[in-house]
Structure formats: C-alpha cells, structure tokens
MIBASE-73369 format. One record per residue: residue in one letter; x, y, z of N, C-alpha, C, CB in turn; chain; residue number from 1. Coordinates in steps of 0.2 Angstrom, whole numbers, plus 5000, padded with zeros to 4 digits. Glycine has a CB too. Example, Ala and Ser with C-alpha at 12.3 -4.5 7.8 and 13.67 -1.06 7.14 Angstrom:
residues 2
   res    n.u    n.v    n.w   ca.u   ca.v   ca.w    c.u    c.v    c.w   cb.u   cb.v   cb.w   chain     n
     A   5066   4972   5039   5062   4978   5039   5066   4984   5039   5057   4978   5045       A     1
     S   5064   4989   5035   5068   4995   5036   5064   5000   5039   5070   4997   5029       A     2
END
This chain:
residues 261
   res    n.u    n.v    n.w   ca.u   ca.v   ca.w    c.u    c.v    c.w   cb.u   cb.v   cb.w   chain     n
     M   6059   5249   5167   6060   5248   5163   6054   5252   5162   6062   5243   5162       A     1
     E   6053   5256   5154   6049   5258   5150   6044   5255   5147   6052   5260   5147       A     2
     L   6038   5256   5149   6035   5249   5146   6030   5254   5142   6032   5242   5152       A     3
     H   6029   5258   5141   6026   5264   5136   6029   5262   5129   6029   5271   5138       A     4
     I   6024   5259   5124   6027   5261   5117   6023   5266   5111   6027   5253   5115       A     5
     E   6029   5271   5108   6024   5274   5104   6020   5272   5096   6027   5281   5102       A     6
     T   6015   5273   5096   6011   5271   5091   6007   5276   5089   6006   5266   5092       A     7
     K   6002   5274   5084   5999   5281   5078   5992   5283   5082   5996   5277   5069       A     8
     V   5990   5278   5089   5984   5278   5089   5982   5286   5092   5983   5272   5093       A     9
     R   5977   5288   5090   5975   5296   5092   5968   5295   5098   5972   5301   5084       A    10
     P   5971   5297   5104   5964   5293   5109   5958   5297   5107   5965   5294   5118       A    11
     V   5952   5296   5109   5946   5297   5109   5944   5301   5114   5943   5292   5109       A    12
     R   5940   5307   5113   5938   5310   5120   5929   5312   5119   5943   5318   5123       A    13
     V   5927   5310   5125   5921   5308   5125   5917   5311   5131   5920   5301   5124       A    14
     R   5912   5319   5134   5911   5320   5138   5919   5321   5144   5906   5317   5138       A    15
     G   5923   5324   5141   5929   5324   5146   5932   5318   5149   5928   5329   5151       A    16
     V   5930   5312   5145   5936   5305   5147   5938   5303   5142   5933   5298   5150       A    17
     E   5945   5301   5142   5948   5304   5135   5953   5294   5135   5955   5314   5136       A    18
     L   5951   5292   5130   5953   5285   5129   5956   5282   5125   5950   5282   5128       A    19
     G   5962   5279   5128   5968   5278   5123   5975   5282   5126   5967   5280   5115       A    20
     T   5972   5284   5131   5978   5286   5135   5980   5283   5144   5977   5295   5135       A    21
     G   5984   5285   5147   5983   5282   5153   5980   5277   5156   5983   5284   5156       A    22
     R   5977   5275   5162   5974   5270   5164   5970   5268   5161   5972   5271   5169       A    23
     P   5967   5260   5159   5961   5260   5156   5956   5262   5158   5960   5254   5154       A    24
     K   5951   5265   5156   5944   5267   5157   5940   5259   5160   5942   5270   5150       A    25
     I   5934   5261   5166   5930   5256   5167   5924   5260   5164   5930   5254   5174       A    26
     I   5920   5253   5161   5912   5255   5160   5909   5247   5163   5910   5257   5149       A    27
     L   5905   5252   5164   5902   5246   5169   5891   5246   5166   5904   5250   5180       A    28
     P   5891   5241   5166   5884   5237   5161   5879   5238   5168   5887   5226   5158       A    29
     I   5873   5242   5166   5868   5241   5169   5862   5236   5164   5867   5247   5172       A    30
     L   5858   5234   5168   5855   5228   5164   5848   5227   5165   5858   5223   5166       A    31
     G   5845   5232   5167   5837   5232   5170   5832   5230   5165   5835   5241   5173       A    32
     P   5829   5226   5167   5822   5226   5161   5818   5232   5161   5817   5220   5162       A    33
     S   5817   5235   5169   5812   5240   5166   5817   5247   5169   5803   5239   5171       A    34
     R   5812   5252   5168   5814   5259   5169   5817   5260   5176   5808   5262   5169       A    35
     A   5812   5260   5180   5814   5260   5188   5821   5256   5190   5808   5257   5194       A    36
     E   5821   5249   5187   5829   5245   5190   5834   5250   5186   5830   5235   5186       A    37
     L   5833   5250   5180   5838   5252   5176   5843   5260   5177   5835   5252   5170       A    38
     L   5836   5264   5181   5837   5270   5185   5842   5269   5193   5829   5273   5186       A    39
     R   5839   5264   5195   5842   5263   5200   5848   5260   5200   5839   5261   5204       A    40
     E   5851   5256   5196   5859   5254   5195   5860   5260   5192   5860   5248   5189       A    41
     A   5860   5265   5188   5865   5269   5186   5864   5275   5191   5863   5271   5177       A    42
     R   5860   5276   5197   5862   5279   5204   5868   5276   5207   5856   5277   5208       A    43
     R   5866   5269   5206   5872   5267   5211   5879   5266   5207   5870   5259   5214       A    44
     V   5878   5265   5198   5884   5266   5197   5889   5272   5199   5883   5265   5190       A    45
     T   5884   5278   5199   5887   5284   5200   5889   5285   5206   5883   5289   5199       A    46
     E   5889   5279   5210   5893   5280   5217   5898   5275   5215   5888   5279   5226       A    47
     L   5902   5273   5212   5905   5268   5209   5911   5270   5204   5900   5264   5206       A    48
     P   5917   5268   5205   5923   5270   5202   5923   5269   5194   5929   5265   5203       A    49
     A   5918   5272   5190   5915   5270   5184   5919   5276   5180   5906   5270   5183       A    50
     D   5920   5275   5174   5922   5282   5168   5916   5282   5162   5930   5280   5163       A    51
     L   5914   5276   5162   5908   5275   5158   5904   5270   5157   5910   5276   5152       A    52
     V   5897   5272   5158   5893   5268   5158   5889   5264   5152   5890   5270   5161       A    53
     E   5888   5258   5152   5883   5253   5146   5877   5252   5147   5886   5245   5144       A    54
     W   5872   5255   5144   5865   5252   5143   5864   5246   5139   5862   5256   5141       A    55
     R   5862   5239   5143   5861   5236   5139   5854   5235   5137   5864   5232   5140       A    56
     L   5852   5235   5130   5847   5236   5128   5844   5230   5126   5848   5240   5123       A    57
     D   5847   5225   5126   5843   5220   5124   5840   5215   5129   5847   5217   5119       A    58
     W   5841   5218   5137   5838   5216   5144   5833   5222   5143   5845   5217   5151       A    59
     Y   5831   5225   5140   5828   5230   5141   5818   5229   5137   5832   5235   5137       A    60
     D   5813   5227   5143   5807   5224   5141   5803   5228   5136   5803   5223   5148       A    61
     R   5804   5234   5136   5799   5237   5131   5802   5242   5126   5793   5241   5135       A    62
     L   5807   5236   5122   5812   5238   5118   5806   5240   5112   5817   5232   5116       A    63
     G   5802   5237   5109   5800   5242   5103   5795   5248   5103   5798   5239   5098       A    64
     D   5794   5250   5110   5792   5257   5111   5798   5262   5111   5788   5257   5116       A    65
     W   5798   5265   5103   5803   5271   5105   5798   5277   5109   5807   5275   5098       A    66
     E   5794   5277   5111   5794   5284   5114   5796   5283   5121   5786   5288   5114       A    67
     D   5795   5275   5124   5798   5274   5131   5804   5275   5130   5796   5268   5136       A    68
     L   5807   5271   5124   5814   5271   5126   5817   5277   5125   5816   5266   5123       A    69
     L   5815   5284   5122   5816   5290   5122   5817   5290   5127   5812   5294   5121       A    70
     E   5811   5292   5134   5811   5293   5138   5815   5289   5144   5805   5294   5137       A    71
     T   5817   5285   5144   5821   5281   5149   5828   5285   5149   5822   5271   5146       A    72
     A   5830   5285   5141   5835   5285   5138   5836   5295   5142   5835   5283   5129       A    73
     R   5831   5298   5142   5832   5304   5145   5832   5305   5152   5829   5308   5143       A    74
     Q   5828   5299   5154   5830   5299   5163   5837   5298   5164   5826   5293   5168       A    75
     L   5838   5294   5162   5845   5291   5162   5851   5297   5162   5847   5285   5154       A    76
     R   5850   5301   5157   5855   5306   5155   5855   5309   5161   5853   5310   5150       A    77
     E   5849   5312   5163   5848   5315   5170   5852   5313   5175   5842   5315   5173       A    78
     V   5852   5305   5178   5855   5303   5182   5862   5302   5182   5852   5297   5183       A    79
     L   5865   5301   5176   5872   5302   5174   5875   5307   5173   5872   5300   5170       A    80
     E   5870   5312   5174   5875   5319   5172   5881   5321   5166   5880   5320   5179       A    81
     E   5887   5322   5167   5891   5320   5162   5894   5313   5162   5896   5324   5163       A    82
     M   5893   5309   5165   5896   5302   5162   5894   5300   5156   5896   5297   5165       A    83
     P   5898   5297   5150   5896   5295   5146   5891   5288   5144   5901   5297   5145       A    84
     L   5887   5289   5141   5885   5283   5141   5883   5280   5133   5880   5284   5145       A    85
     L   5883   5276   5134   5885   5269   5128   5881   5264   5128   5891   5266   5129       A    86
     A   5877   5264   5123   5870   5261   5122   5872   5255   5118   5865   5265   5118       A    87
     T   5870   5248   5120   5873   5242   5116   5866   5239   5116   5879   5236   5121       A    88
     F   5864   5234   5108   5860   5230   5109   5864   5223   5108   5854   5231   5104       A    89
     R   5865   5219   5114   5868   5212   5110   5865   5207   5109   5873   5209   5114       A    90
     T   5866   5206   5100   5862   5200   5100   5863   5195   5102   5861   5198   5097       A    91
     A   5858   5188   5100   5858   5182   5104   5865   5179   5101   5852   5176   5103       A    92
     R   5867   5180   5096   5872   5178   5093   5878   5177   5094   5872   5180   5088       A    93
     E   5878   5184   5098   5884   5186   5101   5884   5186   5110   5885   5194   5099       A    94
     G   5879   5182   5114   5880   5182   5119   5874   5186   5122   5887   5184   5121       A    95
     G   5870   5190   5119   5864   5195   5119   5858   5188   5122   5862   5199   5110       A    96
     C   5853   5191   5124   5848   5189   5127   5842   5190   5121   5847   5193   5132       A    97
     R   5842   5192   5116   5838   5192   5111   5840   5194   5104   5832   5197   5114       A    98
     S   5836   5193   5097   5839   5195   5093   5834   5201   5088   5842   5188   5090       A    99
     L   5834   5204   5083   5832   5209   5082   5833   5206   5074   5834   5216   5085       A   100
     P   5828   5208   5069   5828   5208   5060   5829   5215   5060   5821   5205   5055       A   101
     E   5836   5213   5055   5840   5218   5053   5836   5225   5052   5844   5216   5046       A   102
     S   5829   5227   5050   5826   5234   5051   5827   5236   5056   5819   5234   5050       A   103
     D   5824   5231   5061   5823   5234   5068   5828   5236   5070   5821   5231   5074       A   104
     Y   5836   5232   5071   5842   5234   5073   5845   5240   5070   5846   5229   5072       A   105
     R   5843   5242   5063   5844   5248   5062   5841   5256   5063   5843   5247   5058       A   106
     E   5835   5254   5063   5831   5257   5066   5831   5260   5073   5828   5255   5066       A   107
     L   5835   5254   5077   5835   5255   5085   5843   5260   5083   5837   5245   5091       A   108
     I   5847   5258   5080   5854   5261   5082   5852   5270   5079   5862   5255   5078       A   109
     E   5849   5271   5075   5847   5278   5071   5842   5282   5075   5843   5277   5064       A   110
     T   5838   5278   5080   5834   5281   5082   5841   5285   5090   5826   5276   5084       A   111
     L   5842   5279   5093   5844   5283   5097   5851   5288   5096   5845   5279   5101       A   112
     A   5854   5287   5089   5860   5292   5087   5858   5299   5085   5864   5289   5080       A   113
     E   5851   5298   5083   5847   5305   5083   5844   5309   5088   5842   5304   5079       A   114
     S   5843   5304   5093   5843   5308   5100   5845   5311   5102   5843   5305   5104       A   115
     G   5852   5311   5103   5855   5315   5105   5858   5314   5114   5851   5321   5103       A   116
     L   5855   5309   5114   5856   5306   5121   5860   5302   5125   5851   5303   5122       A   117
     V   5863   5299   5119   5867   5292   5120   5873   5296   5117   5864   5284   5117       A   118
     D   5879   5294   5120   5887   5298   5118   5890   5290   5112   5894   5300   5127       A   119
     L   5890   5286   5114   5892   5279   5111   5886   5275   5109   5897   5274   5116       A   120
     L   5886   5271   5103   5883   5266   5101   5887   5260   5099   5880   5267   5096       A   121
     D   5885   5255   5100   5888   5247   5100   5886   5246   5092   5884   5241   5107       A   122
     I   5891   5244   5088   5887   5240   5083   5891   5233   5079   5886   5246   5077       A   123
     E   5887   5229   5081   5890   5224   5078   5895   5221   5072   5885   5222   5078       A   124
     L   5900   5220   5072   5904   5219   5065   5901   5214   5060   5911   5217   5065       A   125
     F   5898   5207   5064   5898   5204   5059   5890   5205   5056   5901   5196   5062       A   126
     S   5886   5211   5056   5878   5213   5055   5880   5214   5047   5876   5222   5060       A   127
     G   5888   5213   5044   5886   5214   5038   5893   5220   5036   5877   5216   5039       A   128
     D   5894   5220   5033   5899   5226   5031   5895   5233   5028   5905   5223   5025       A   129
     E   5893   5232   5025   5888   5236   5022   5884   5241   5027   5883   5232   5018       A   130
     L   5880   5237   5032   5878   5239   5036   5880   5242   5041   5876   5238   5036       A   131
     V   5885   5240   5044   5891   5242   5046   5894   5250   5047   5893   5240   5043       A   132
     R   5895   5252   5040   5897   5256   5038   5893   5261   5037   5900   5255   5035       A   133
     E   5886   5259   5036   5881   5264   5035   5877   5269   5041   5877   5261   5032       A   134
     L   5879   5261   5046   5877   5265   5053   5883   5268   5057   5873   5260   5057       A   135
     V   5889   5266   5055   5895   5272   5057   5894   5277   5055   5900   5271   5055       A   136
     D   5892   5278   5049   5893   5285   5045   5887   5291   5047   5891   5282   5036       A   137
     F   5879   5286   5050   5873   5287   5052   5876   5290   5058   5868   5281   5052       A   138
     C   5881   5287   5063   5881   5290   5070   5886   5297   5070   5883   5285   5075       A   139
     H   5891   5295   5064   5894   5303   5066   5892   5306   5060   5901   5303   5066       A   140
     S   5886   5308   5059   5883   5312   5057   5879   5317   5062   5880   5310   5052       A   141
     R   5878   5313   5069   5875   5315   5073   5878   5315   5079   5871   5312   5074       A   142
     G   5885   5316   5077   5892   5317   5083   5892   5313   5089   5893   5325   5086       A   143
     V   5889   5307   5086   5889   5299   5092   5896   5295   5087   5878   5292   5092       A   144
     L   5898   5293   5094   5904   5288   5093   5902   5281   5092   5908   5288   5100       A   145
     A   5904   5277   5087   5901   5272   5086   5908   5265   5089   5899   5273   5079       A   146
     V   5906   5261   5093   5909   5255   5094   5909   5249   5090   5907   5252   5101       A   147
     V   5914   5248   5087   5912   5241   5081   5915   5235   5086   5916   5241   5071       A   148
     S   5909   5229   5088   5912   5226   5091   5912   5219   5089   5911   5227   5096       A   149
     S   5914   5213   5090   5913   5206   5088   5916   5202   5096   5919   5203   5080       A   150
     H   5910   5196   5098   5910   5195   5102   5912   5185   5100   5905   5199   5104       A   151
     D   5917   5181   5104   5917   5173   5103   5914   5171   5111   5927   5169   5101       A   152
     F   5911   5168   5110   5910   5166   5119   5910   5159   5116   5902   5168   5123       A   153
     D   5911   5156   5112   5914   5148   5112   5922   5145   5111   5912   5147   5106       A   154
     H   5924   5149   5109   5931   5149   5109   5935   5156   5106   5933   5143   5105       A   155
     T   5942   5154   5105   5947   5160   5104   5948   5160   5098   5954   5159   5109       A   156
     P   5947   5163   5089   5951   5162   5086   5957   5162   5086   5950   5164   5083       A   157
     P   5964   5160   5078   5969   5162   5078   5970   5169   5079   5971   5159   5074       A   158
     Q   5978   5171   5084   5979   5178   5082   5979   5182   5075   5983   5179   5084       A   159
     A   5979   5178   5069   5980   5181   5065   5972   5185   5064   5984   5177   5060       A   160
     E   5968   5179   5063   5960   5183   5062   5960   5187   5069   5952   5177   5063       A   161
     L   5962   5188   5073   5958   5192   5079   5959   5200   5075   5962   5191   5089       A   162
     V   5968   5200   5074   5970   5207   5073   5966   5209   5066   5979   5208   5072       A   163
     E   5964   5203   5060   5961   5204   5053   5953   5208   5057   5961   5195   5048       A   164
     R   5951   5204   5061   5942   5208   5065   5943   5215   5065   5940   5205   5074       A   165
     L   5951   5216   5069   5950   5224   5073   5954   5229   5067   5956   5225   5081       A   166
     R   5956   5225   5063   5959   5229   5057   5952   5232   5051   5966   5222   5052       A   167
     R   5949   5226   5051   5941   5227   5048   5938   5233   5051   5937   5221   5049       A   168
     M   5939   5233   5059   5933   5236   5061   5937   5241   5060   5929   5235   5067       A   169
     E   5941   5244   5060   5944   5253   5060   5943   5253   5053   5955   5256   5062       A   170
     A   5944   5250   5048   5944   5251   5040   5935   5254   5040   5947   5241   5034       A   171
     L   5929   5252   5043   5924   5251   5044   5921   5259   5045   5924   5246   5049       A   172
     G   5925   5261   5052   5925   5267   5053   5924   5267   5061   5920   5272   5050       A   173
     A   5926   5262   5063   5925   5263   5070   5929   5269   5075   5928   5255   5073       A   174
     D   5927   5270   5078   5931   5275   5086   5934   5272   5088   5928   5278   5091       A   175
     L   5933   5266   5090   5935   5260   5094   5932   5255   5091   5933   5260   5101       A   176
     S   5938   5250   5092   5935   5243   5091   5936   5238   5097   5938   5241   5087       A   177
     K   5930   5234   5098   5931   5228   5104   5930   5222   5102   5927   5228   5109       A   178
     L   5934   5218   5105   5935   5212   5104   5935   5208   5111   5940   5211   5100       A   179
     A   5929   5203   5111   5929   5198   5116   5931   5192   5115   5923   5198   5119       A   180
     V   5935   5186   5117   5932   5180   5116   5933   5175   5121   5935   5178   5110       A   181
     M   5934   5169   5121   5932   5164   5126   5938   5159   5125   5922   5160   5125       A   182
     P   5940   5160   5132   5948   5156   5132   5946   5148   5133   5955   5158   5139       A   183
     R   5950   5144   5132   5950   5138   5134   5956   5135   5135   5947   5134   5130       A   184
     S   5961   5138   5138   5966   5136   5139   5970   5145   5139   5968   5129   5132       A   185
     S   5979   5142   5145   5980   5150   5146   5983   5152   5138   5988   5152   5155       A   186
     E   5985   5147   5133   5988   5150   5127   5980   5154   5125   5993   5144   5122       A   187
     D   5976   5150   5126   5970   5158   5122   5972   5164   5124   5960   5158   5124       A   188
     V   5974   5165   5130   5972   5169   5134   5978   5175   5130   5972   5167   5143       A   189
     L   5983   5171   5129   5989   5173   5126   5989   5176   5119   5993   5167   5127       A   190
     T   5986   5173   5117   5985   5174   5110   5980   5181   5109   5981   5168   5106       A   191
     L   5974   5181   5114   5971   5187   5114   5976   5194   5117   5965   5186   5118       A   192
     L   5981   5193   5121   5984   5198   5123   5988   5199   5117   5988   5197   5130       A   193
     G   5991   5194   5112   5996   5195   5107   5993   5200   5100   5998   5187   5104       A   194
     A   5986   5197   5100   5983   5201   5095   5983   5209   5096   5974   5199   5094       A   195
     T   5981   5209   5104   5979   5217   5106   5984   5219   5103   5978   5220   5114       A   196
     R   5992   5218   5107   5998   5219   5107   6001   5220   5099   6001   5215   5112       A   197
     E   5999   5216   5096   6001   5217   5088   5996   5223   5083   6001   5208   5083       A   198
     M   5990   5222   5085   5985   5229   5085   5989   5237   5086   5978   5228   5093       A   199
     H   5989   5236   5093   5991   5242   5096   5996   5244   5094   5991   5242   5103       A   200
     R   6001   5239   5093   6009   5242   5090   6010   5244   5082   6015   5234   5089       A   201
     H   6007   5241   5079   6008   5240   5071   6001   5242   5067   6011   5232   5069       A   202
     W   5996   5245   5069   5991   5244   5065   5986   5249   5066   5990   5239   5065       A   203
     A   5984   5250   5074   5978   5252   5075   5978   5262   5076   5976   5247   5080       A   204
     T   5973   5266   5072   5975   5272   5074   5970   5276   5078   5976   5275   5069       A   205
     R   5964   5270   5080   5961   5273   5086   5960   5268   5091   5955   5276   5086       A   206
     P   5957   5271   5098   5959   5266   5104   5955   5257   5102   5956   5271   5112       A   207
     L   5956   5253   5106   5954   5247   5105   5952   5244   5112   5959   5243   5102       A   208
     I   5947   5238   5113   5947   5238   5118   5947   5229   5118   5943   5242   5122       A   209
     T   5949   5226   5121   5948   5217   5121   5950   5214   5128   5953   5214   5116       A   210
     M   5948   5209   5127   5945   5206   5132   5946   5197   5132   5939   5208   5131       A   211
     S   5948   5194   5136   5947   5186   5137   5944   5184   5143   5954   5181   5137       A   212
     M   5936   5180   5141   5933   5181   5146   5932   5175   5150   5928   5184   5146       A   213
     G   5928   5175   5155   5928   5169   5160   5933   5170   5166   5930   5162   5155       A   214
     P   5935   5167   5168   5939   5165   5175   5947   5165   5173   5936   5156   5179       A   215
     L   5948   5160   5167   5956   5161   5165   5957   5168   5159   5958   5153   5161       A   216
     G   5953   5172   5160   5954   5179   5155   5954   5185   5158   5947   5180   5149       A   217
     T   5954   5184   5166   5954   5189   5170   5960   5193   5170   5954   5188   5175       A   218
     V   5965   5190   5169   5971   5194   5169   5971   5198   5162   5978   5190   5170       A   219
     S   5967   5198   5157   5966   5202   5151   5963   5208   5153   5962   5198   5147       A   220
     R   5960   5208   5158   5953   5213   5161   5956   5219   5164   5948   5210   5168       A   221
     I   5963   5215   5166   5966   5223   5170   5975   5224   5166   5968   5221   5182       A   222
     T   5976   5222   5162   5981   5223   5158   5983   5227   5153   5982   5221   5156       A   223
     G   5976   5231   5152   5976   5234   5146   5982   5238   5144   5971   5238   5145       A   224
     E   5983   5243   5149   5989   5248   5148   5996   5245   5149   5989   5254   5152       A   225
     V   5996   5238   5148   6002   5234   5145   6002   5232   5139   6004   5229   5148       A   226
     F   5995   5228   5137   5997   5227   5129   5990   5229   5124   5998   5220   5127       A   227
     G   5989   5238   5128   5985   5240   5122   5978   5242   5123   5985   5235   5117       A   228
     S   5975   5238   5126   5967   5240   5127   5966   5247   5131   5964   5234   5132       A   229
     A   5962   5250   5130   5961   5258   5132   5953   5256   5136   5960   5264   5122       A   230
     A   5949   5252   5137   5946   5250   5143   5944   5245   5145   5944   5252   5143       A   231
     T   5941   5242   5151   5938   5235   5153   5933   5237   5155   5940   5231   5158       A   232
     F   5929   5231   5156   5923   5232   5158   5923   5228   5166   5918   5231   5153       A   233
     G   5917   5232   5171   5918   5229   5178   5910   5228   5180   5923   5233   5183       A   234
     S   5910   5228   5185   5903   5224   5187   5901   5230   5192   5904   5214   5191       A   235
     A   5894   5232   5192   5891   5235   5197   5886   5231   5201   5888   5240   5194       A   236
     G   5887   5224   5201   5883   5222   5204   5880   5214   5199   5879   5229   5207       A   237
     K   5875   5215   5194   5875   5211   5191   5879   5211   5183   5869   5210   5191       A   238
     A   5881   5206   5181   5889   5206   5175   5886   5204   5170   5896   5201   5176       A   239
     S   5889   5208   5164   5885   5206   5156   5889   5202   5154   5884   5213   5150       A   240
     A   5895   5201   5156   5900   5195   5152   5903   5190   5156   5907   5199   5150       A   241
     P   5905   5182   5156   5909   5181   5163   5914   5183   5164   5911   5175   5166       A   242
     G   5917   5183   5170   5924   5186   5171   5924   5194   5172   5929   5184   5165       A   243
     Q   5917   5198   5173   5920   5204   5176   5920   5203   5182   5916   5209   5175       A   244
     L   5925   5209   5183   5927   5209   5193   5923   5215   5193   5936   5209   5197       A   245
     P   5921   5215   5200   5919   5220   5205   5920   5227   5203   5923   5220   5211       A   246
     A   5916   5231   5201   5920   5239   5203   5927   5241   5206   5917   5243   5207       A   247
     E   5924   5239   5211   5932   5242   5218   5936   5239   5214   5932   5239   5227       A   248
     K   5936   5233   5216   5942   5228   5216   5945   5229   5209   5940   5221   5217       A   249
     L   5941   5230   5203   5945   5231   5196   5948   5237   5195   5941   5230   5189       A   250
     A   5945   5242   5200   5948   5250   5200   5954   5250   5204   5942   5255   5203       A   251
     N   5956   5246   5211   5960   5245   5214   5967   5241   5210   5956   5241   5219       A   252
     M   5964   5237   5206   5971   5233   5202   5975   5238   5196   5968   5224   5198       A   253
     L   5968   5241   5193   5972   5246   5189   5976   5250   5190   5969   5249   5187       A   254
     D   5974   5254   5197   5979   5258   5199   5984   5255   5203   5975   5263   5201       A   255
     T   5984   5252   5204   5989   5246   5206   5996   5246   5200   5982   5238   5205       A   256
     L   5992   5244   5194   5998   5242   5191   5999   5249   5187   5998   5235   5186       A   257
     H   5995   5253   5184   5997   5260   5185   6001   5263   5188   5993   5263   5186       A   258
     E   6001   5262   5192   6007   5266   5197   6013   5262   5196   6004   5265   5205       A   259
     S   6015   5257   5194   6021   5253   5194   6025   5257   5187   6020   5245   5193       A   260
     F   6020   5261   5182   6024   5261   5174   6028   5268   5177   6018   5263   5166       A   261
END
C-alpha cells in the first residue's frame, strides 16, 4: 500500500541535507556548559548517525560574552565541517535552563545570524508575533534559516490549537515549524500525530518537525515519515528533552520503517 501523500510542502535544503523528503532527518543536541565540553560533544556527534546538530545555547556558561560565543561557534563549525548547525536558546518557560530579557534574546539571535557560523536559528513562537517576524526577516536577510518553535512540557493542547500554532509559524515566515508537547495519555499522542497529519496534508508549504515527549510519545519520534514530520531529535548522551532515543537506535528504527514504504 502506498503511504506517501502529495502535499504542497517544499523541501528545505541546508548544506546538502534536504528536510521534507524521505526518511526524517536526525538532529542531535550538544549541551556542554563550556567550550571544551561542547567541542568534545561535537566530535562525538560526527561519529554518530546524525544529519544536523543543535547547539543548546541556554546551557552555555559564558552566554553574555559575545566574543567568546562567536569563537566557540567558529570552532564548532570547524569540527562539524559540512554538518548543518542549528543554534537554539530554549527559554525557561519552554523547558530551557534560563531566561533572557527580550533585548538580549534579540541580540543573541541577530549576532549569530550575522556571524555566518550557524545555518539555522530557533525562534520561539510565544516571543510575540512582531518580534518573531522581525527575527525571521533578519535571519533571512543573512541567509540563515528560521525554525519557529513551540513547546508544552505540561500537557497536550487540542488538535485544532496545535494546527493553529503550526499555521501561525508558517504565516510568520518559518522555514521549519517545530512543535513539541507532553502527553498524559495515549490519546494525547494521537492528538499530536493527528495535528501533524492534518497540517502536512492540508496546510503546510514548508517542512514541520513535531513530537510528543516522554516515554508515551516515543512512537511519534520514529513515525514522522508516515504522518509528515521532517526531522526528529535523538540523543548523543545527554538528552535535551524527555523521550529522546540514542542516535544509533533511532537511526535503525527510522531506516527499518523507511524500507517498508
């Protein structure tokens, strides 16, 4: 039986990696608080089945030192070579380690976009429509892709609300829309998968990344090719969110499912 569905989704290509076609791409986070630890993690990631790397900036100890930050980005770029780098500052309200004033958040995004050292930047949807649109436009003006994201670590909103968030991300200019929710039941996992399928079939023009977190949501991390999620987050050691699978195990599962299509 043919499982592929014709959609309006246009794939996104970054450093030779195409998101939105074929097997979901694997994104592995690096979470080191220091440059030395980040570089160790980055070297390990290059030996694992990863397609992209996510640098979690909210874990970094010297975040306010822009010169240090850019030197760290430069050294990460050298280690990763042509592997795409996504830079993410996850705020405390969405499961991250800390918060930033809006002015500092804006400066962080713009500084990294200006540097040419990262390929994608995460911008949180609930930062406010005006700020999100301005930051997305700034990223695009510097040739950087924007991932607009939303995270619920307490519950899973209704399907209609999830689809509305994803459509809003696209309307604000997202190159990739990302949605993560916490299930309290198996029905919640089906809600997330249903929202993914609906968005991908009927509304999306750009790729989306969705997941239901925790042990209950594990199935959502491996079935993106069926429901329409273009990428999934795995673990290279330390997990950045509950329910992430080790990279090798995740790759085997994704490959097995892909081969059945």
